[in-house]
C-alpha positions in Angstrom: 7.4 152.3 32.4 3.9 151.3 32.4 2.9 148.3 34.6 0.1 145.7 33.7 -2.0 144.1 36.7 -3.0 140.7 35.2 -5.0 137.3 36.6 -4.4 134.6 33.9 -7.6 133.6 31.6 -9.3 137.1 32.9 -10.6 139.9 31.0 -6.9 141.5 31.4 -6.0 139.3 28.1 -7.3 142.4 26.2 -4.8 144.7 27.4 -2.0 142.5 27.4 -2.6 142.1 23.5 -2.9 145.8 22.9 0.0 146.4 24.6 2.0 143.7 22.9 0.1 145.0 19.5 1.6 148.4 20.3 4.9 147.5 20.9 4.8 149.2 24.2 7.4 148.8 26.9 5.8 147.5 29.9 5.9 145.0 33.1 3.5 142.5 34.0 2.5 141.4 37.5 1.0 138.5 37.9 -2.0 138.7 40.7 -2.4 135.1 42.4 -6.3 135.3 42.9 -6.5 131.9 44.5 -4.4 133.3 47.2 -6.8 136.5 47.3 -4.0 139.1 46.4 -6.5 141.2 45.3 -8.1 141.9 48.4 -4.9 143.0 49.9 -4.4 146.5 51.3 -1.5 147.0 49.0 -3.3 145.9 45.9 -6.5 147.7 46.9 -3.9 151.1 47.0 -3.6 150.4 43.5 -7.0 149.6 42.5 -9.4 149.8 45.1 -12.0 147.7 43.2 -10.1 144.9 43.6 -9.9 143.5 40.0 -8.2 143.6 37.1 -6.9 144.7 34.8 -5.0 147.8 36.3 -2.6 150.0 34.4 -0.1 151.8 36.4 1.3 154.4 34.3 3.8 157.8 34.8 0.2 159.9 35.4 -1.4 157.1 37.7 -3.6 154.3 37.7 -6.0 153.6 34.6 -8.5 150.8 35.3 -11.5 149.2 32.8 -10.6 147.5 29.7 -12.4 150.2 27.5 -10.2 152.9 29.2 -6.8 151.3 28.9 -7.4 149.8 25.2 -8.2 153.5 24.5 -5.1 155.0 26.4 -2.9 152.5 24.7 -4.2 152.9 21.0 -4.4 156.9 21.5 -0.6 156.5 23.4 0.7 154.8 20.2 -0.8 156.3 17.0 1.7 155.0 14.8 0.1 151.6 14.9 -3.0 152.4 14.3 -5.0 150.5 16.9 -7.8 152.7 16.9 -10.1 154.5 13.9 -8.8 158.0 13.3 -12.3 159.2 12.1 -14.7 160.6 15.3 -17.5 158.6 14.1 -15.7 155.2 13.6 -13.7 155.7 16.9 -17.3 156.2 18.6 -18.5 152.6 17.3 -15.3 151.2 18.3 -16.0 152.4 21.6 -19.5 151.5 21.5 -18.5 147.7 20.4 -16.0 147.7 23.6 -18.6 149.2 25.9 -21.0 146.2 24.8 -18.5 143.7 25.8 -17.7 145.3 28.9 -20.9 145.9 30.1 -23.2 143.1 28.5 -21.4 140.1 27.1 -18.8 139.9 30.4 -22.0 140.5 32.7 -23.9 137.6 30.9 -20.7 135.6 31.4 -20.1 136.3 34.9 -23.6 135.0 36.0 -21.9 131.8 35.8 -19.7 131.9 38.4 -20.3 135.4 40.1 -24.2 135.1 40.8 -23.5 136.1 44.1 -22.9 139.5 43.0 -26.4 140.1 42.3 -28.0 137.8 44.5 -27.2 136.0 48.1 -30.1 133.5 47.3 -28.6 129.9 46.1 -31.6 129.0 44.1 -31.5 132.3 42.5 -27.8 132.3 41.5 -28.4 128.3 40.3 -31.3 129.8 38.0 -28.9 132.5 36.7 -26.6 129.7 35.5 -29.0 128.1 33.8 -29.4 131.3 31.5 -25.7 131.6 30.7 -25.2 130.0 27.7 -28.5 131.1 25.7 -27.8 134.6 27.3 -24.4 134.8 26.0 -25.2 133.1 22.4 -27.5 135.8 21.6 -24.7 138.4 22.7 -22.6 137.1 20.2 -25.5 136.3 17.5 -26.1 140.0 17.9 -22.4 140.6 17.2 -22.2 138.6 14.4 -25.1 140.2 12.7 -24.9 143.7 14.0 -21.0 144.3 14.5 -18.5 142.5 12.4 -17.5 144.4 9.3 -15.0 141.7 8.7 -12.1 140.6 8.6 -11.8 142.5 11.6 -14.2 144.2 13.9 -13.9 147.4 12.4 -13.6 146.1 9.0 -9.9 146.3 7.1 -8.2 147.7 10.0 -7.2 145.9 13.1 -8.2 148.0 16.4 -7.9 147.1 19.9 -11.8 146.1 19.6 -10.2 143.0 18.4 -8.1 142.4 21.1 -11.2 142.7 23.6 -13.0 140.2 21.6 -10.9 137.6 21.2 -10.8 137.8 25.2 -14.5 137.3 25.6 -14.9 134.9 22.7 -12.2 132.4 24.6 -14.9 132.2 27.2 -17.7 130.7 25.0 -16.7 127.2 25.3 -16.7 127.1 29.2 -19.9 128.8 29.2 -21.4 125.6 26.7 -22.0 127.9 23.8 -22.5 126.1 20.5 -19.4 127.8 18.5 -20.6 126.0 15.3 -23.0 128.9 15.3 -20.6 131.8 15.4 -19.0 131.2 12.5 -17.5 134.9 12.1 -16.4 134.5 15.7 -14.3 131.5 15.2 -13.0 132.8 12.1 -11.7 136.0 14.1 -10.0 133.6 16.7 -8.5 132.0 14.0 -7.2 135.1 12.7 -6.3 136.6 16.0 -4.4 133.3 16.8 -2.3 133.8 13.8 -0.8 137.4 14.6 2.5 137.0 16.4 1.7 139.9 18.9 -1.2 137.8 20.0 0.1 134.6 20.2 2.9 136.2 22.7 0.3 137.8 24.7 -1.9 134.8 25.2 1.0 132.3 25.8 2.6 135.0 28.5 -0.9 136.0 30.2 -2.4 132.2 30.2 0.8 130.3 30.8 
């Protein structure tokens, strides 16, 4: 049995979607970030990073979406949630890594600038750049990454779960979504998938 530790409206949605798409048997534990549960000794024994997602597996705990998405896809090969071709698989991982290391970080400058500086003026300055930086990231995604209709072309993959998760933050980042037609079409197509709709409702509800 798998146990997913998650927090609503966070990046853990990507893993939640992947689990639903895979038809995996799992339990979902909702973390109370408002109460600081992520900083508790109990949770830090599970994930010392004090963040989500974390996935408890029979072999141990895994963290980081890029790893969790890969684990789920490869653990359910019949669902074809990742390319079998080595080069295409590496392309998918490059996309997921970009979301994790660049796009998510650009978004985090809005509310978590304290991770980079203690200077309030610097944090305020970082917030002013979020909308443009995130738009620049998604413009690159639209121009360079989309093969259509899914990230990897005709094959739906776990990368699509991750993209939806991050793109759901665009409006709160004050990004002009009219400049991102492919991303908006992708969001609509994703929400039409029953497994995605179930995951979003359960994760964010």
